[in-house]
C-alpha positions in Angstrom: 17.9 -13.7 13.1 17.3 -13.5 9.2 17.8 -10.2 7.5 14.4 -9.1 5.8 14.3 -6.8 2.8 11.1 -5.1 1.7 10.0 -6.7 -1.3 6.6 -5.2 -1.9 3.2 -3.9 -0.3 0.0 -5.0 -1.7 -3.5 -4.5 -1.3 -5.7 -7.7 -0.4 -7.8 -9.0 -3.2 -10.7 -9.9 -1.6 -13.3 -8.9 1.1 -12.7 -12.3 2.9 -9.1 -11.8 3.3 -10.0 -7.9 4.6 -12.5 -9.3 7.2 -10.3 -12.4 8.3 -6.9 -10.8 9.3 -5.3 -8.1 11.7 -2.4 -5.9 11.5 0.6 -7.6 13.2 1.8 -4.1 14.2 -1.5 -2.6 16.1 -4.4 -5.2 15.8 -6.7 -3.0 13.6 -8.0 -4.9 10.4 -5.5 -5.4 8.0 -5.6 -4.2 4.5 -2.4 -5.0 3.0 0.2 -7.7 2.6 3.5 -6.8 2.9 6.3 -9.2 1.4 9.8 -9.5 2.5 12.7 -11.6 1.1 15.1 -13.2 3.2 17.7 -15.8 2.3 15.8 -17.9 -0.5 12.2 -17.6 1.1 9.3 -14.8 1.0 7.9 -13.6 4.2 4.4 -12.4 4.1 2.8 -10.3 7.2 -0.5 -8.4 7.1 -0.6 -4.7 8.1 -3.3 -2.0 8.0 -2.9 1.1 6.2 -1.2 3.1 8.7 1.4 0.4 9.6 2.1 -0.5 6.1 2.8 3.2 5.3 5.4 3.5 8.2 7.2 0.0 6.9 7.1 1.9 3.5 8.4 5.2 4.9 11.2 3.3 7.0 12.6 1.6 3.9 12.8 4.4 1.6 14.7 6.3 4.4 17.3 3.4 4.8 
């Protein structure tokens, strides 16, 4: 398994993105793009506010 390191958390930039995506953590509408860096690649995942906050909080505590 590849090691993912949190790179950034950014809001969606358009309403089309907000209305067409769901959080991979809980299934609610996604509002944040969470970017991870890993072995020469960037992984982008979509999360709601609550799940993105939990990811951000857990990365600060590491």
